[in-house]
DRENNU-580604 format. One line per 8 residues: number of its first residue (from 1); their letters; for each residue x, y, z of N, C-alpha, C. Coordinates in pm, whole numbers, padded with zeros to 5 digits. Layout:
<pts>
NUM	a	X Y Z X Y Z X Y Z  ...
</pts>
This chain:
<pts>
1	maqartdy	00086 -00119 -00001 00001 00005 00004 00086 00124 00002  00027 00209 -00063 00116 00329 -00072 00079 00416 00041  00172 00472 00087 00159 00561 00204 00149 00707 00151  00059 00785 00212 00038 00915 00168 00130 01006 00264  00183 01096 00194 00261 01190 00272 00176 01305 00314  00188 01339 00438 00111 01452 00499 00204 01561 00546  00161 01684 00516 00245 01795 00556 00180 01864 00668  00245 01848 00791 00188 01898 00920 00229 02044 00954
9	tkvaapqa	00303 02106 00866 00348 02246 00895 00241 02354 00882  00133 02312 00813 00023 02405 00792 -00096 02377 00877  -00085 02292 00975 -00195 02272 01061 -00206 02373 01175  -00323 02414 01209 -00344 02519 01304 -00328 02455 01444  -00275 02531 01541 -00254 02478 01671 -00393 02468 01735  -00411 02368 01814 -00544 02341 01872 -00565 02448 01987  -00693 02488 02008 -00727 02582 02106 -00776 02515 02225  -00757 02568 02344 -00804 02521 02471 -00955 02509 02483
17	lggvyvap	-01010 02413 02529 -01157 02409 02539 -01202 02504 02643  -01311 02573 02611 -01367 02672 02702 -01302 02805 02704  -01184 02819 02638 -01114 02941 02625 -01169 03023 02507  -01175 03154 02518 -01223 03230 02423 -01097 03305 02357  -01094 03295 02233 -00991 03363 02157 -01033 03497 02112  -00958 03596 02156 -00984 03740 02112 -00867 03790 02041  -00899 03849 01918 -00789 03902 01843 -00715 04020 01917  -00593 04036 01890 -00511 04138 01958 -00565 04280 01935
25	hridlfky	-00615 04308 01812 -00661 04441 01783 -00800 04459 01863  -00875 04358 01891 -01000 04376 01975 -00956 04406 02117  -00848 04352 02171 -00800 04386 02304 -00757 04530 02316  -00688 04580 02211 -00646 04716 02213 -00771 04804 02201  -00871 04774 02131 -00991 04856 02121 -01064 04852 02265  -01067 04736 02327 -01128 04729 02461 -01061 04809 02560  -00924 04818 02556 -00843 04903 02646 -00873 05048 02618  -00884 05086 02497 -00902 05220 02452 -01041 05259 02500
33	lmicmivf	-01146 05181 02480 -01279 05214 02522 -01284 05223 02680  -01217 05135 02749 -01218 05148 02899 -01152 05276 02945  -01043 05308 02884 -00979 05433 02922 -01068 05555 02891  -01135 05550 02774 -01229 05666 02743 -01337 05668 02842  -01399 05549 02885 -01499 05547 02986 -01458 05601 03122  -01334 05564 03159 -01279 05611 03282 -01264 05764 03287  -01200 05813 03178 -01179 05960 03161 -01314 06031 03160  -01412 05982 03082 -01545 06035 03079 -01613 06039 03217
41	tvvsvfhv	-01596 05939 03301 -01649 05932 03429 -01577 06037 03517  -01450 06040 03517 -01380 06139 03597 -01418 06278 03563  -01429 06307 03431 -01468 06447 03389 -01611 06477 03431  -01694 06376 03426 -01834 06401 03466 -01846 06424 03611  -01782 06346 03692 -01781 06369 03847 -01722 06508 03872  -01618 06541 03808 -01554 06674 03837 -01656 06785 03798  -01732 06767 03687 -01821 06866 03641 -01939 06881 03742  -01987 06768 03791 -02102 06768 03881 -02050 06832 04017
49	wsrfkivd	-01939 06801 04060 -01882 06846 04187 -01861 07009 04178  -01809 07053 04056 -01785 07195 04042 -01915 07271 04041  -02021 07222 03981 -02154 07275 03971 -02215 07286 04111  -02194 07183 04194 -02244 07178 04326 -02176 07292 04405  -02043 07300 04396 -01975 07402 04467 -02011 07541 04433  -02041 07563 04303 -02087 07693 04256 -02219 07727 04317  -02312 07632 04314 -02445 07657 04377 -02428 07684 04530  -02345 07604 04599 -02325 07626 04736 -02262 07756 04773
57	lnlkmsei	-02162 07802 04695 -02102 07935 04705 -02203 08046 04686  -02286 08029 04583 -02388 08128 04558 -02486 08141 04673  -02522 08032 04734 -02618 08032 04845 -02542 08105 04971  -02416 08077 04992 -02349 08144 05099 -02334 08290 05070  -02306 08333 04946 -02296 08476 04910 -02433 08544 04932  -02543 08480 04893 -02670 08544 04917 -02694 08566 05068  -02662 08459 05150 -02682 08464 05290 -02595 08585 05354  -02471 08596 05312 -02387 08695 05362 -02435 08835 05311
65	srqlnead	-02488 08842 05195 -02532 08977 05144 -02658 09013 05226  -02750 08909 05265 -02864 08946 05344 -02826 08992 05481  -02719 08922 05546 -02672 08975 05663 -02605 09115 05660  -02541 09135 05556 -02486 09271 05539 -02594 09382 05537  -02695 09356 05460 -02815 09444 05450 -02874 09461 05590  -02886 09356 05664 -02944 09374 05797 -02861 09461 05884  -02728 09436 05880 -02630 09507 05965 -02629 09658 05919  -02646 09681 05788 -02642 09819 05744 -02769 09894 05790
73	qeqkgltl	-02888 09818 05786 -03015 09885 05843 -02995 09909 05997  -02935 09810 06059 -02918 09828 06208 -02833 09951 06238  -02722 09959 06158 -02627 10078 06171 -02695 10210 06153  -02780 10216 06045 -02855 10337 06020 -02949 10373 06140  -03017 10269 06185 -03109 10290 06296 -03030 10337 06423  -02917 10280 06453 -02837 10325 06569 -02785 10464 06550  -02742 10499 06433 -02699 10633 06404 -02808 10737 06427  -02930 10707 06376 -03043 10798 06406 -03080 10803 06556
81	eaaslkap	-03072 10694 06626 -03102 10695 06766 -02991 10771 06843  -02867 10759 06805 -02752 10842 06872 -02770 10988 06844  -02810 11030 06720 -02832 11164 06694 -02959 11218 06773  -03070 11148 06791 -03173 11186 06870 -03136 11194 07017  -03051 11106 07072 -03014 11117 07209 -02912 11229 07240  -02846 11276 07137 -02750 11390 07155 -02824 11527 07139  -02946 11534 07110 -03014 11663 07082 -03006 11748 07206  -02962 11875 07195 -02954 11966 07303 -03086 11993 07375
89	arieaiak	-03195 11991 07304 -03319 12013 07365 -03364 11897 07460  -03334 11772 07416 -03353 11655 07501 -03269 11660 07630  -03137 11694 07609 -03037 11698 07722 -03086 11807 07828  -03137 11920 07778 -03185 12027 07863 -03310 11985 07942  -03403 11916 07871 -03523 11867 07940 -03495 11772 08045  -03403 11680 08025 -03369 11580 08120 -03299 11647 08243  -03217 11749 08209 -03143 11818 08325 -03247 11893 08403  -03341 11955 08350 -03446 12035 08425 -03542 11945 08502
97	ndlgmalp	-03593 11846 08433 -03702 11766 08488 -03654 11658 08583  -03553 11579 08527 -03514 11459 08609 -03406 11489 08716  -03312 11583 08684 -03201 11610 08771 -03224 11741 08849  -03331 11820 08825 -03354 11941 08903 -03252 12045 08876  -03190 12047 08755 -03095 12156 08723 -03165 12279 08665  -03103 12391 08670 -03160 12508 08606 -03038 12581 08545  -03074 12682 08453 -02964 12763 08400 -02915 12857 08512  -02784 12884 08507 -02725 12966 08621 -02766 13116 08596
105	teqqiihv	-02784 13179 08718 -02816 13321 08723 -02693 13395 08703  -02709 13535 08686 -02590 13624 08668 -02498 13618 08793  -02556 13600 08914 -02475 13597 09036 -02388 13463 09043  -02436 13362 08981 -02366 13238 08979 -02254 13221 08881  -02245 13311 08791 -02146 13306 08680 -02021 13386 08726  -01907 13327 08722 -01783 13386 08762 -01691 13388 08632  -01656 13503 08595 -01565 13514 08481 -01420 13496 08516  -01350 13413 08461 -01204 13387 08486 -01124 13456 08374
113	r	-01022 13537 08420 -00941 13598 08326 -00796 13555 08334
</pts>
């Protein structure tokens, strides 16, 4: 019988059972997509965080502005009250009525030279 010659140099290597073969260019694409997703996630988290900080700072600014307006109103009221307490007519009325004081007479005035 004639024996047939077989060329085994062109036979593909057997693959392991249960193993999935993935082409190298697909692995590179997967790595690229994962890096893109991670970068997108980091940028998104930073964007949300920065917007949150802006809103928080705006709320703090409006609260401080409100407090400043209240302090300004209180300062205006206290200035008006101080001016009314320093009025000469008021001081004279308190001196006469409450303290029993009177304007000095000519005999009580002594001129110093």
